[in-house]
ZAMARGU-4260 file (C-alpha; in steps of 0.2 Angstrom, whole numbers, plus 5000, padded with zeros to 4 digits):
<rodrens>
0) 5000/5000/5000 | 5007/5017/4995 | 5006/5030/5009 | 5006/5049/5008 | 5017/5059/5019
5) 5019/5078/5017 | 5037/5084/5019 | 5037/5101/5026 | 5055/5105/5023 | 5053/5104/5004
10) 5037/5115/5004 | 5047/5130/5012 | 5058/5133/4996 | 5044/5134/4983 | 5031/5147/4979
15) 5017/5134/4979 | 5016/5118/4989 | 5004/5110/4976 | 5010/5107/4959 | 5001/5098/4944
20) 5007/5080/4940 | 5021/5079/4927 | 5015/5068/4912 | 4998/5066/4921 | 4992/5052/4909
25) 5006/5040/4915 | 5010/5048/4932 | 5013/5035/4946 | 5006/5022/4934 | 5019/5008/4937
30) 5018/5000/4954 | 5034/4996/4964 | 5037/4986/4979 | 5045/4992/4995 | 5050/4975/5000
35) 5056/4959/4991 | 5072/4954/4982 | 5084/4968/4977 | 5084/4963/4959 | 5065/4963/4958
40) 5064/4980/4966 | 5078/4986/4954 | 5068/4979/4939 | 5053/4989/4944 | 5063/5005/4942
45) 5072/5000/4926 | 5067/5009/4910 | 5068/5028/4913 | 5087/5026/4912 | 5087/5018/4895
50) 5075/5031/4888 | 5087/5045/4894 | 5102/5035/4887 | 5095/5037/4870 | 5099/5055/4869
55) 5118/5050/4872 | 5118/5039/4856 | 5107/5049/4844 | 5112/5053/4826 | 5119/5070/4832
60) 5133/5060/4841 | 5138/5050/4826 | 5146/5064/4816 | 5157/5069/4830 | 5162/5051/4835
65) 5165/5047/4816 | 5176/5063/4814 | 5185/5060/4830 | 5190/5041/4826 | 5194/5044/4808
70) 5206/5059/4811 | 5214/5055/4828 | 5211/5036/4830 | 5207/5031/4848 | 5214/5046/4857
75) 5197/5054/4860 | 5189/5039/4869 | 5194/5047/4885 | 5183/5062/4880 | 5168/5051/4878
80) 5172/5043/4895 | 5173/5059/4904 | 5157/5066/4895 | 5148/5051/4901 | 5154/5053/4919
85) 5147/5071/4918 | 5131/5065/4911 | 5129/5052/4925 | 5131/5065/4938 | 5119/5077/4930
90) 5106/5064/4927 | 5107/5058/4945 | 5103/5076/4950 | 5088/5077/4938 | 5080/5061/4944
95) 5083/5066/4962 | 5074/5083/4959 | 5059/5074/4952 | 5058/5061/4965 | 5061/5072/4980
100) 5051/5087/4975 | 5037/5080/4964 | 5042/5092/4951 | 5050/5090/4934 | 5064/5103/4930
105) 5052/5113/4920 | 5039/5114/4934 | 5053/5119/4946 | 5059/5133/4935 | 5041/5140/4933
110) 5039/5139/4952 | 5056/5147/4956 | 5059/5161/4943 | 5048/5176/4938 | 5036/5174/4923
115) 5047/5183/4911 | 5062/5172/4915 | 5051/5156/4914 | 5045/5161/4897 | 5063/5165/4891
120) 5069/5148/4898 | 5054/5139/4889 | 5058/5147/4873 | 5076/5142/4873 | 5072/5125/4878
125) 5059/5123/4864 | 5073/5129/4852 | 5084/5115/4859 | 5071/5102/4857 | 5067/5107/4839
130) 5086/5106/4836 | 5087/5089/4844 | 5072/5083/4834 | 5080/5090/4818 | 5095/5079/4821
135) 5084/5064/4823 | 5073/5067/4808 | 5089/5069/4797 | 5097/5053/4805 | 5081/5043/4801
140) 5080/5050/4784 | 5098/5046/4780 | 5096/5028/4786 | 5080/5026/4775 | 5090/5033/4760
145) 5105/5021/4764 | 5094/5006/4767 | 5081/5008/4754 | 5086/5022/4742 | 5072/5033/4748
150) 5075/5051/4743 | 5079/5061/4759 | 5064/5073/4756 | 5052/5058/4756 | 5061/5050/4771
155) 5059/5066/4781 | 5041/5066/4778 | 5040/5048/4783 | 5047/5052/4800 | 5030/5061/4804
160) 5022/5044/4807 | 5032/5042/4823 | 5020/5053/4831 | 5006/5040/4829 | 5018/5026/4835
165) 5022/5036/4851 | 5004/5039/4854 | 4999/5021/4852 | 5013/5015/4863 | 5009/5027/4877
170) 4991/5023/4877 | 4996/5004/4879 | 5005/5009/4895 | 5022/5017/4899 | 5031/5000/4901
175) 5027/4997/4882 | 5036/5013/4877 | 5051/5009/4888 | 5052/4991/4881 | 5052/4997/4863
180) 5066/5010/4867 | 5076/4996/4876 | 5074/4984/4862 | 5080/4997/4849 | 5095/5001/4860
185) 5100/4983/4861 | 5098/4982/4842 | 5110/4996/4841 | 5122/4987/4853 | 5121/4971/4843
190) 5125/4980/4827 | 5140/4988/4834 | 5147/4972/4842 | 5146/4965/4825 | 5155/4980/4817
195) 5169/4980/4830 | 5172/4961/4828 | 5174/4964/4809 | 5185/4979/4811 | 5197/4970/4823
200) 5203/4985/4833 | 5219/4985/4842 | 5214/4981/4860 | 5230/4990/4868 | 5227/5006/4858
205) 5208/5006/4863 | 5213/5004/4882 | 5226/5018/4879 | 5213/5029/4872 | 5203/5029/4888
210) 5218/5038/4897 | 5217/5057/4894 | 5231/5064/4884 | 5238/5082/4885 | 5237/5083/4866
215) 5218/5084/4867 | 5221/5101/4874 | 5236/5107/4865 | 5230/5102/4848 | 5217/5114/4842
220) 5209/5103/4829 | 5208/5089/4842 | 5201/5101/4855 | 5188/5107/4843 | 5181/5089/4840
225) 5183/5085/4859 | 5172/5099/4863 | 5160/5094/4850 | 5159/5077/4857 | 5155/5084/4874
230) 5142/5096/4867 | 5133/5081/4858 | 5134/5070/4873 | 5126/5080/4887 | 5109/5084/4880
235) 5098/5098/4889 | 5081/5090/4885 | 5087/5074/4894 | 5087/5083/4911 | 5069/5089/4909
240) 5064/5071/4903 | 5072/5062/4917 | 5065/5072/4931 | 5048/5068/4924 | 5048/5050/4919
245) 5055/5044/4935 | 5038/5050/4943 | 5029/5036/4933 | 5034/5024/4947 | 5021/5023/4961
250) 5033/5024/4975 | 5029/5028/4993 | 5028/5047/4996 | 5038/5046/5012 | 5056/5050/5015
255) 5061/5032/5015 | 5051/5029/5000 | 5059/5043/4990 | 5076/5038/4996 | 5074/5020/4990
260) 5067/5027/4973 | 5082/5038/4971 | 5094/5023/4975 | 5086/5012/4962 | 5083/5025/4949
265) 5101/5030/4950 | 5107/5012/4948 | 5096/5011/4932 | 5102/5028/4926 | 5121/5024/4928
270) 5120/5007/4920 | 5110/5013/4906 | 5123/5027/4903 | 5137/5014/4904 | 5128/5006/4889
275) 5127/5023/4880 | 5146/5025/4883 | 5149/5008/4875 | 5139/5012/4860 | 5147/5029/4858
280) 5164/5022/4860 | 5160/5008/4848 | 5156/5021/4834 | 5173/5030/4837 | 5182/5013/4838
285) 5174/5007/4822 | 5179/5024/4814 | 5197/5023/4820 | 5199/5004/4816 | 5191/5006/4798
290) 5196/5023/4793 | 5211/5030/4803 | 5221/5014/4801 | 5218/5014/4782 | 5223/5032/4779
295) 5205/5039/4777 | 5207/5053/4790 | 5194/5065/4783 | 5179/5054/4785 | 5167/5065/4795
300) 5151/5062/4785 | 5138/5048/4790 | 5135/5044/4771 | 5154/5043/4767 | 5156/5031/4782
305) 5142/5020/4776 | 5150/5019/4758 | 5167/5015/4764 | 5163/5001/4777 | 5160/4987/4765
310) 5176/4988/4755 | 5187/4992/4770 | 5180/4978/4781 | 5178/4966/4767 | 5160/4961/4773
315) 5145/4965/4762 | 5133/4967/4777 | 5144/4980/4786 | 5136/4995/4778 | 5119/4988/4780
320) 5121/4984/4799 | 5128/5002/4801 | 5112/5009/4792 | 5101/4998/4803 | 5109/5005/4819
325) 5107/5023/4812 | 5088/5020/4809 | 5086/5013/4826 | 5095/5027/4834 | 5085/5040/4825
330) 5068/5032/4829 | 5073/5030/4847 | 5078/5048/4849 | 5062/5053/4841 | 5051/5044/4854
335) 5060/5052/4869 | 5062/5069/4861 | 5044/5072/4857 | 5040/5066/4875 | 5052/5079/4882
340) 5043/5092/4871 | 5027/5088/4880 | 5035/5089/4897 | 5043/5106/4894 | 5027/5115/4887
345) 5016/5108/4901 | 5030/5112/4914 | 5034/5129/4910 | 5018/5136/4903 | 5005/5124/4912
350) 4997/5122/4896 | 4988/5105/4893 | 4987/5100/4875 | 4981/5083/4868 | 4997/5072/4867
355) 4995/5069/4848 | 4993/5088/4845 | 5009/5092/4855 | 5019/5079/4847 | 5013/5084/4830
360) 5018/5102/4833 | 5036/5097/4839 | 5038/5086/4824 | 5032/5099/4811 | 5045/5112/4819
365) 5059/5099/4815 | 5052/5093/4798 | 5050/5110/4789 | 5068/5116/4790 | 5074/5098/4787
370) 5063/5096/4772 | 5068/5113/4764 | 5087/5109/4766 | 5086/5092/4759 | 5076/5098/4744
375) 5088/5113/4741 | 5105/5105/4746 | 5104/5086/4747 | 5115/5076/4758 | 5129/5089/4760
380) 5116/5101/4767 | 5109/5089/4779 | 5126/5085/4786 | 5129/5104/4789 | 5112/5105/4797
385) 5116/5090/4808 | 5131/5100/4815 | 5121/5116/4817 | 5108/5107/4827 | 5122/5101/4839
390) 5128/5119/4841 | 5111/5125/4846 | 5110/5111/4859 | 5126/5117/4866 | 5121/5135/4868
395) 5105/5130/4877 | 5114/5117/4889 | 5119/5129/4902 | 5101/5136/4904 | 5096/5118/4910
400) 5111/5113/4920 | 5113/5129/4931 | 5095/5129/4937 | 5096/5110/4940 | 5112/5112/4951
405) 5105/5127/4960 | 5089/5118/4965 | 5096/5102/4970 | 5109/5111/4981 | 5095/5121/4990
410) 5091/5113/5007 | 5074/5123/5008 | 5069/5115/4991 | 5076/5098/4993 | 5075/5095/5012
415) 5083/5079/5017 | 5088/5076/4999 | 5099/5091/4996 | 5116/5088/4988 | 5130/5085/5001
420) 5143/5098/5000 | 5156/5088/4990 | 5142/5085/4977 | 5137/5103/4976 | 5156/5108/4973
425) 5158/5094/4960 | 5141/5099/4951 | 5145/5117/4950 | 5163/5113/4944 | 5155/5101/4930
430) 5142/5115/4926 | 5156/5128/4924 | 5167/5117/4913 | 5153/5112/4902 | 5148/5131/4900
435) 5166/5136/4896 | 5168/5122/4883 | 5152/5125/4875 | 5156/5143/4873 | 5172/5139/4865
440) 5163/5127/4853 | 5150/5140/4849 | 5164/5153/4846 | 5174/5141/4835 | 5159/5137/4825
445) 5154/5155/4822
</rodrens>
């Protein structure tokens, strides 16, 4: 039986004690047990971490990983590892905010900041979500083109059907949506395990690449790609998404219930992000083994990578498997990105639209520019647009990270679940570093 227990320490720091439920159609819809075997209790919380991990392996990550591997071999593996460690910390803060306060990050911003500031943050976040969705649309369209020869403009239009798929899955229950996302992630994983076996990377070089090298900082070209990897890895919409979907679990609304929920949700998130790290690393390893070692150091385009895989690896299925993984990545990212759009609009503006209408609006915002570019400029234009979408995401990132660290470090808002001092210092350090690196990325891009 789930009990309700008000926590007065958390009510003091917010303007209003009562807040609308985040994603009300699925809020607290998945039962969890307070007792029983550890693995069974963990399994009840498994799912949100996988949905968040999708953002760390979307098509926007592919270009930076492919460029890094083809140009610099395995050296930038350490950057992927560090980026994922940053992500693990930030996603922990996000889920803790949602569980401890009953607010997602968008709701917390609306409750804390003035109306003009909230509107500005909402507008910036909508731009970031549209940019993220743009990368997913382009990635899916590229995959359809590589697999079936479907023109890019037609493939962009086909992605609009994802809205109907998402609505259908959510109506069947949130577990269905989590299961589909998880299945697609494991499909991507299997594809890259196959690709890595074919490419036969040097194990010693791979392990060496996990150790940070000073040339990552001293070599301007390497630093630029390293910042790009970081910018493409830590996605702002994931922070809003995670703080909401952890509330789909019907855990006890007591301090002990919340503490257990935070523990199991953190394990779920951390393990899922380790999986995302492996897939991201696998893309770079494949690029290093297949392209860098063969002298193809300038492969920075997904289409070129697909074209070169078969002759370099000597396997006719290599390019097909690569495209299948790209399609799964694009579809997965679409499901979570459109869900994040609903969370942000409802959280910041307290506007409730029908789910299908909200997702259709989000998808059209991404489809229109993608369609225009594919018609006018073709594959080269989509590659440029893919890079631009990641720059937009990097600009918005600080506007999500700073409020998240600020809220979770505030004892009045978090009560017993406030960040310990060491975590507060570490979180602000990570936030500051991300901001600096993304400003450098933006300046370099301009």
